ROLUMFI-552642 format. One record per residue: residue number from 1; residue in three letters; x negated, y negated, z negated of N, C-alpha, C, O in turn. Coordinates in steps of 0.2 Angstrom, whole numbers. Example, Ala and Ser with C-alpha at 12.3 -4.5 7.8 and 13.67 -1.06 7.14 Angstrom:
PT resi resn  n.xx  n.yy  n.zz ca.xx ca.yy ca.zz  c.xx  c.yy  c.zz  o.xx  o.yy  o.zz
PT    1  ala   -66    28   -39   -62    22   -39   -66    16   -39   -71    17   -42
PT    2  ser   -64    11   -35   -68     5   -36   -64     0   -39   -67    -6   -40
! end
This chain:
PT resi resn  n.xx  n.yy  n.zz ca.xx ca.yy ca.zz  c.xx  c.yy  c.zz  o.xx  o.yy  o.zz
PT    1  met    -4     6     0     0     0     0    -4    -6     0    -9    -7    -4
PT    2  arg    -3   -11     5    -7   -17     5    -5   -22     0     0   -22    -2
PT    3  thr   -11   -25    -3   -10   -30    -8    -8   -36    -5   -10   -37     1
PT    4  pro    -6   -41    -8    -5   -48    -6   -11   -51    -3   -11   -55     1
PT    5  arg   -17   -49    -7   -23   -52    -5   -25   -49     2   -28   -53     6
PT    6  asp   -24   -43     3   -26   -40    10   -22   -43    15   -24   -45    21
PT    7  ser   -15   -44    14   -11   -48    19   -13   -55    21   -13   -57    26
PT    8  ala   -15   -58    15   -18   -65    16   -24   -65    21   -25   -69    25
PT    9  his   -29   -60    20   -35   -60    24   -33   -58    31   -36   -61    35
PT   10  arg   -28   -54    32   -26   -52    39   -23   -58    42   -25   -59    48
PT   11  leu   -19   -62    39   -16   -68    42   -21   -73    44   -21   -76    49
PT   12  leu   -26   -74    39   -31   -79    40   -35   -77    47   -37   -81    51
PT   13  arg   -37   -70    47   -41   -68    53   -37   -69    60   -40   -71    65
PT   14  leu   -30   -68    59   -26   -69    65   -26   -76    67   -26   -78    73
PT   15  leu   -25   -81    62   -25   -88    64   -32   -90    67   -32   -95    71
PT   16  leu   -37   -88    64   -44   -90    67   -44   -87    74   -47   -91    78
PT   17  leu   -42   -81    75   -42   -78    82   -38   -83    87   -40   -84    93
PT   18  val   -32   -85    85   -28   -89    89   -32   -96    91   -31   -98    96
PT   19  glu   -35   -99    86   -38  -105    87   -44  -104    92   -46  -109    95
PT   20  leu   -48   -98    91   -53   -97    96   -51   -96   103   -55   -98   107
PT   21  leu   -45   -93   104   -43   -91   110   -40   -98   114   -39   -98   120
PT   22  arg   -37  -102   110   -33  -108   113   -38  -112   117   -35  -113   123
PT   23  pro   -44  -114   116   -48  -118   121   -49  -114   127   -49  -117   133
PT   24  ser   -50  -107   127   -51  -104   133   -45  -103   138   -46  -102   144
PT   25  arg   -39  -104   135   -33  -104   139   -32  -110   142   -29  -111   147
PT   26  cys   -34  -116   138   -32  -122   141   -38  -125   145   -36  -129   150
PT   27  ala   -44  -123   144   -49  -126   148   -49  -125   156   -50  -130   159
PT   28  pro   -47  -120   158   -47  -119   166   -42  -124   169   -44  -127   174
PT   29  ala   -36  -125   166   -31  -130   169   -34  -137   168   -33  -141   173
PT   30  his   -37  -138   162   -40  -145   162   -45  -146   166   -46  -152   170
PT   31  his   -50  -141   167   -55  -142   172   -53  -143   179   -56  -147   183
PT   32  lys   -48  -139   181   -45  -140   188   -42  -147   189   -43  -150   194
PT   33  ala   -39  -150   184   -36  -156   184   -41  -162   185   -40  -166   189
PT   34  val   -47  -161   181   -52  -166   182   -55  -166   189   -57  -171   192
PT   35  leu   -57  -159   191   -60  -159   198   -55  -162   203   -57  -165   208
PT   36  cys   -49  -160   203   -44  -163   208   -44  -171   208   -44  -174   213
PT   37  asn   -44  -174   202   -44  -181   201   -50  -184   204   -50  -189   207
PT   38  thr   -56  -180   203   -62  -183   205   -62  -183   213   -64  -188   216
PT   39  leu   -60  -177   216   -60  -177   223   -55  -182   226   -56  -185   231
PT   40  lys   -49  -183   223   -44  -188   225   -48  -195   225   -47  -199   230
PT   41  ser   -51  -196   220   -55  -203   219   -60  -204   225   -61  -209   227
PT   42  ala   -63  -198   226   -68  -199   232   -65  -200   238   -67  -204   242
PT   43  ala   -59  -197   240   -55  -198   246   -53  -206   246   -53  -209   251
PT   44  asn   -51  -208   240   -49  -215   240   -55  -220   242   -54  -225   245
PT   45  gln   -61  -218   239   -67  -222   240   -68  -222   248   -70  -228   250
PT   46  met   -67  -217   251   -69  -217   258   -64  -221   262   -66  -224   267
PT   47  asp   -58  -222   260   -53  -227   263   -56  -234   262   -56  -238   267
PT   48  val   -58  -235   256   -61  -242   255   -67  -243   259   -68  -249   262
PT   49  ile   -71  -238   260   -78  -239   263   -76  -240   271   -79  -244   274
PT   50  arg   -71  -237   273   -69  -237   280   -67  -244   282   -69  -247   287
PT   51  arg   -63  -247   277   -60  -254   278   -66  -259   278   -66  -264   282
PT   52  thr   -71  -258   273   -77  -262   273   -81  -261   279   -84  -266   282
PT   53  ala   -82  -255   282   -86  -254   288   -83  -258   294   -86  -261   298
PT   54  gln   -76  -259   294   -73  -263   299   -75  -270   299   -76  -273   304
PT   55  arg   -76  -273   293   -78  -279   293   -86  -280   295   -88  -286   296
PT   56  leu   -89  -275   295   -96  -275   297   -97  -277   305  -102  -279   307
PT   57  gln   -92  -275   308   -92  -276   316   -89  -283   317   -83  -284   317
PT   58  his   -94  -287   319   -92  -294   320   -89  -296   327   -87  -301   328
PT   59  his   -89  -291   331   -87  -292   338   -82  -287   340   -82  -281   337
PT   60  asp   -79  -288   346   -75  -283   349   -79  -277   352   -85  -278   353
PT   61  asp   -76  -272   354   -79  -266   356   -83  -267   363   -88  -264   364
PT   62  glu   -81  -271   367   -84  -273   374   -91  -276   372   -96  -274   375
PT   63  val   -91  -281   368   -97  -284   366  -101  -280   362  -107  -280   363
PT   64  ala   -98  -276   358  -102  -271   353  -107  -266   357  -112  -265   355
PT   65  asp  -104  -264   363  -108  -260   367  -115  -263   369  -120  -259   370
PT   66  asp  -115  -269   371  -121  -273   372  -126  -273   366  -132  -274   367
PT   67  leu  -123  -274   360  -127  -275   354  -130  -268   352  -135  -269   348
PT   68  leu  -128  -263   355  -131  -256   352  -137  -253   357  -137  -247   358
PT   69  glu  -141  -258   360  -146  -255   364  -152  -252   360  -154  -246   362
PT   70  ala  -153  -254   354  -158  -251   350  -155  -248   344  -152  -251   340
PT   71  arg  -156  -241   343  -152  -238   338  -156  -236   332  -162  -236   332
PT   72  leu  -153  -236   326  -157  -234   320  -157  -226   320  -152  -223   318
PT   73  gln  -163  -224   321  -164  -217   321  -164  -214   314  -163  -208   313
PT   74  ser  -164  -218   308  -164  -215   302  -157  -214   299  -156  -211   293
PT   75  leu  -152  -216   303  -145  -215   300  -143  -208   300  -145  -204   305
PT   76  pro  -139  -205   295  -138  -198   295  -133  -196   301  -129  -200   304
PT   77  val  -135  -190   304  -131  -188   309  -125  -183   306  -127  -179   303
PT   78  ile  -119  -185   308  -113  -182   305  -111  -177   310  -109  -178   315
PT   79  ala  -110  -170   308  -108  -165   312  -100  -166   312   -97  -165   306
PT   80  thr   -97  -167   318   -90  -168   318   -86  -163   322   -81  -164   325
PT   81  thr   -89  -157   323   -86  -152   328   -81  -148   324   -81  -147   318
PT   82  ala   -76  -145   328   -71  -141   325   -74  -134   322   -72  -132   317
PT   83  ala   -80  -132   325   -83  -126   323   -86  -127   316   -86  -123   311
PT   84  his   -88  -133   314   -91  -135   308   -86  -135   303   -87  -132   297
PT   85  leu   -80  -137   304   -74  -137   299   -72  -130   298   -70  -128   292
PT   86  arg   -72  -125   303   -70  -118   302   -75  -115   298   -73  -110   295
PT   87  thr   -81  -117   298   -87  -113   294   -89  -117   288   -94  -115   285
PT   88  trp   -85  -122   286   -87  -126   280   -88  -121   274   -84  -117   273
PT   89  lys   -92  -123   269   -93  -120   262   -92  -126   257   -96  -131   258
PT   90  ala   -89  -125   252   -87  -131   247   -94  -134   245   -95  -140   245
PT   91  asn   -98  -130   242  -104  -132   239  -109  -136   244  -111  -141   243
PT   92  glu  -110  -133   250  -114  -135   255  -111  -142   258  -115  -147   259
PT   93  ser  -105  -142   259  -101  -148   261  -102  -154   257  -103  -160   259
PT   94  leu  -101  -153   250  -102  -158   245  -109  -160   244  -110  -166   243
PT   95  cys  -114  -156   245  -121  -158   244  -122  -162   250  -126  -167   249
PT   96  gly  -120  -160   256  -121  -165   262  -118  -171   261  -121  -176   263
PT   97  leu  -112  -171   259  -108  -178   258  -112  -182   253  -113  -188   254
PT   98  tyr  -115  -179   247  -119  -183   242  -125  -186   245  -126  -192   244
PT   99  thr  -129  -182   249  -135  -185   252  -134  -190   257  -137  -195   258
PT  100  asn  -128  -189   261  -127  -194   266  -124  -200   263  -126  -206   266
PT  101  ala  -120  -200   258  -118  -206   255  -124  -210   252  -124  -216   253
PT  102  leu  -129  -207   249  -135  -210   247  -139  -213   252  -141  -219   252
PT  103  ala  -139  -210   258  -143  -212   264  -140  -218   267  -143  -223   268
PT  104  phe  -133  -218   267  -129  -224   270  -130  -230   265  -130  -236   267
PT  105  arg  -130  -228   259  -131  -234   254  -137  -237   255  -138  -243   254
PT  106  ala  -143  -233   256  -149  -237   257  -149  -241   263  -152  -247   263
PT  107  his  -146  -239   268  -145  -243   274  -141  -249   273  -142  -255   275
PT  108  ala  -135  -249   269  -131  -254   267  -135  -259   263  -134  -265   264
PT  109  asp  -139  -257   259  -143  -262   255  -148  -266   259  -149  -272   258
PT  110  trp  -151  -262   264  -156  -265   268  -152  -270   273  -155  -276   274
PT  111  leu  -146  -268   275  -143  -273   279  -140  -279   276  -140  -285   279
PT  112  arg  -138  -278   269  -137  -284   265  -142  -289   265  -142  -295   266
PT  113  ala  -148  -286   263  -154  -291   263  -156  -294   269  -158  -300   270
PT  114  ala  -155  -290   275  -157  -293   281  -152  -298   283  -154  -303   286
PT  115  ala  -146  -298   282  -141  -303   283  -142  -309   279  -142  -315   282
PT  116  glu  -144  -308   273  -146  -314   269  -152  -318   272  -152  -324   271
PT  117  asn  -157  -314   274  -163  -317   276  -162  -321   283  -166  -326   284
PT  118  val  -157  -320   287  -156  -323   293  -149  -328   292  -146  -330   297
PT  119  ser  -147  -329   286  -141  -333   284  -135  -331   288  -131  -335   290
PT  120  leu  -134  -324   287  -127  -322   289  -123  -319   283  -126  -318   278
PT  121  pro  -117  -319   284  -113  -316   278  -115  -309   276  -116  -305   281
PT  122  ser  -116  -308   270  -118  -301   268  -114  -298   263  -115  -292   260
PT  123  glu  -108  -301   262  -103  -298   257  -101  -291   259  -100  -286   255
PT  124  ala   -99  -290   266   -97  -283   268  -102  -278   267  -101  -272   265
PT  125  ala  -109  -279   269  -114  -274   267  -115  -273   260  -116  -267   258
PT  126  gly  -115  -278   256  -115  -277   249  -110  -273   246  -111  -269   242
PT  127  gly  -103  -274   248   -98  -270   246   -98  -263   248   -97  -259   244
PT  128  ala  -101  -262   254  -102  -255   257  -107  -252   252  -106  -246   251
PT  129  ala  -112  -255   251  -117  -252   246  -115  -250   240  -116  -245   237
PT  130  phe  -111  -254   237  -108  -253   230  -103  -247   231  -103  -243   226
PT  131  arg   -99  -247   236   -94  -242   236   -97  -235   238   -95  -230   236
PT  132  leu  -102  -235   242  -106  -229   244  -109  -226   237  -109  -220   237
PT  133  leu  -112  -230   233  -115  -227   227  -109  -224   223  -110  -219   219
PT  134  arg  -104  -228   222   -98  -225   218   -96  -218   221   -94  -214   217
PT  135  leu   -95  -218   228   -94  -211   231   -99  -206   229   -97  -200   228
PT  136  ala  -105  -208   230  -110  -203   228  -110  -200   221  -110  -194   219
PT  137  asp  -108  -205   216  -107  -203   209  -101  -198   208  -101  -194   204
PT  138  leu   -96  -200   212   -90  -195   211   -91  -188   214   -89  -183   211
PT  139  val   -95  -188   220   -97  -181   223  -101  -178   218  -101  -172   217
PT  140  arg  -106  -181   215  -111  -178   210  -107  -175   204  -108  -170   202
PT  141  thr  -102  -179   202   -97  -176   197   -94  -170   199   -93  -165   195
PT  142  ala   -91  -170   205   -88  -164   207   -92  -158   208   -90  -153   206
PT  143  leu   -98  -159   210  -103  -154   210  -105  -151   203  -105  -145   202
PT  144  val  -105  -155   198  -107  -153   192  -101  -149   189  -102  -144   186
PT  145  gln   -95  -151   190   -89  -148   188   -88  -141   191   -85  -136   189
PT  146  met   -91  -140   198   -90  -134   201   -96  -130   199   -97  -124   202
PT  147  glu  -101  -132   195  -107  -129   193  -111  -127   198  -114  -122   199
PT  148  ala  -112  -132   203  -116  -131   209  -122  -136   207  -122  -140   203
PT  149  val  -128  -134   211  -134  -138   210  -134  -144   214  -132  -144   220
PT  150  val  -135  -150   210  -135  -156   214  -141  -158   217  -147  -157   214
PT  151  pro  -141  -159   224  -147  -160   227  -151  -166   225  -148  -171   223
PT  152  ser  -157  -166   227  -161  -172   225  -159  -178   230  -157  -177   236
PT  153  ala  -160  -184   228  -159  -190   232  -163  -190   238  -169  -188   237
PT  154  pro  -161  -192   244  -165  -192   250  -171  -197   249  -170  -202   246
PT  155  pro  -177  -196   252  -182  -201   252  -180  -208   255  -175  -207   260
PT  156  pro  -182  -213   253  -180  -220   256  -182  -220   264  -188  -218   266
PT  157  pro  -177  -222   268  -179  -221   275  -183  -227   277  -184  -232   274
PT  158  trp  -187  -226   283  -190  -232   286  -186  -236   290  -182  -233   294
PT  159  leu  -185  -242   288  -181  -247   291  -184  -253   294  -189  -255   291
PT  160  pro  -182  -255   300  -186  -261   304  -185  -267   300  -180  -268   297
PT  161  ala  -190  -272   301  -189  -279   299  -184  -282   304  -184  -281   310
PT  162  val  -180  -286   301  -175  -290   305  -177  -298   304  -177  -300   299
PT  163  ser  -178  -301   310  -181  -307   310  -176  -312   313  -177  -318   313
PT  164  thr  -170  -310   317  -166  -314   320  -158  -312   318  -157  -306   316
PT  165  ala  -154  -317   319  -147  -315   318  -144  -310   323  -140  -306   321
PT  166  phe  -147  -311   329  -144  -306   334  -146  -299   332  -142  -294   333
PT  167  glu  -152  -298   329  -154  -291   327  -150  -289   321  -147  -283   321
PT  168  ala  -148  -293   317  -144  -291   311  -137  -290   313  -134  -285   311
PT  169  leu  -134  -293   318  -128  -292   321  -128  -285   324  -123  -281   324
PT  170  arg  -133  -284   328  -133  -277   332  -133  -271   327  -130  -266   328
PT  171  tyr  -137  -272   322  -138  -266   317  -131  -266   312  -129  -260   311
PT  172  ser  -128  -272   311  -122  -272   307  -117  -268   311  -113  -264   308
PT  173  thr  -116  -269   318  -111  -266   322  -113  -258   322  -108  -254   322
PT  174  glu  -119  -256   323  -120  -249   323  -119  -246   316  -116  -240   316
PT  175  met  -120  -249   311  -119  -247   304  -111  -246   303  -109  -241   301
PT  176  ser  -107  -251   306  -100  -250   306   -98  -244   309   -93  -240   306
PT  177  arg  -100  -243   315   -97  -237   319   -99  -230   315   -95  -226   315
PT  178  his  -105  -230   313  -108  -223   310  -104  -222   303  -102  -217   301
PT  179  leu  -103  -228   299   -99  -227   293   -92  -225   294   -90  -221   290
PT  180  lys   -89  -227   299   -82  -225   300   -82  -218   302   -77  -214   300
PT  181  val   -86  -215   306   -86  -208   308   -88  -204   301   -84  -199   300
PT  182  phe   -92  -206   297   -94  -203   291   -88  -202   287   -86  -197   284
PT  183  cys   -84  -208   286   -78  -208   281   -73  -204   284   -70  -200   280
PT  184  ser   -72  -204   291   -66  -200   294   -67  -193   293   -63  -189   291
PT  185  phe   -73  -190   295   -75  -183   294   -75  -181   287   -73  -175   285
PT  186  ser   -79  -185   283   -80  -183   276   -73  -182   272   -72  -178   268
PT  187  lys   -68  -187   274   -62  -186   271   -58  -180   273   -54  -177   269
PT  188  arg   -59  -177   279   -56  -171   281   -59  -165   277   -55  -161   275
PT  189  leu   -66  -166   275   -69  -160   271   -66  -161   264   -65  -155   261
PT  190  val   -65  -166   261   -62  -167   255   -55  -164   254   -53  -161   250
PT  191  arg   -51  -166   260   -45  -163   260   -45  -155   260   -40  -152   257
PT  192  his   -50  -152   264   -50  -145   263   -52  -143   256   -49  -138   254
PT  193  leu   -56  -146   253   -58  -144   246   -51  -145   241   -50  -141   237
PT  194  leu   -47  -150   242   -41  -151   238   -37  -145   239   -33  -143   235
PT  195  arg   -36  -143   246   -31  -137   247   -34  -131   244   -31  -127   241
PT  196  ala   -41  -130   245   -44  -124   242   -43  -123   235   -43  -118   232
PT  197  ala   -44  -129   231   -43  -129   224   -36  -129   222   -34  -129   216
PT  198  asn   -31  -129   227   -24  -129   225   -22  -135   221   -18  -135   216
PT  199  cys   -25  -141   223   -23  -147   219   -16  -149   221   -14  -149   227
PT  200  pro   -12  -152   216    -6  -154   218    -6  -160   223   -10  -164   222
PT  201  his    -1  -160   228    -1  -165   233     5  -170   231    11  -168   230
PT  202  arg     3  -176   230     8  -181   228    12  -183   234     9  -186   239
PT  203  arg    18  -183   234    23  -185   239    25  -192   239    26  -195   233
PT  204  arg    24  -195   245    26  -202   245    33  -203   247    36  -209   247
! end
């Protein structure tokens, strides 16, 4: 026959077991919600960067073609084929997004300084640099939440000296086009991740 003391010890052990199990039951749902919110914030940042990139293009498309005679070889090359989307892998795609965001940010910082040196407006380039760094931080957070290895930051690119307003406008136009491609394709990848993670879709 159990004594009251034995029953009390058994009840205490059960209560401790429940408390130990409670975090393990709630953590996955919380972890998923945090990851989904991070990815959605990254997608929102891409929308802002794309709008900022539009402001970097100071001319219409016909004039812009003449401005793009000399290209920046250091800009990231974004794979935009359908085959790439079909074979995407979450960790690899996010790692590429992270390093590309940092590489574009370095170019945006350089473009801001170049515009200031030739007395051109630099607010759009400065805004792009700020938003790209914010995007990189969000992607890094997502990689950490997915327990993936965060890649090292890319080395600083070699960038040409800009001595005239015409050169600054030409590079600004090129930066605008590349940034818009980067944002459009990267947002498609993030949407793939949101679907793969079964993140809730907010209906408008």
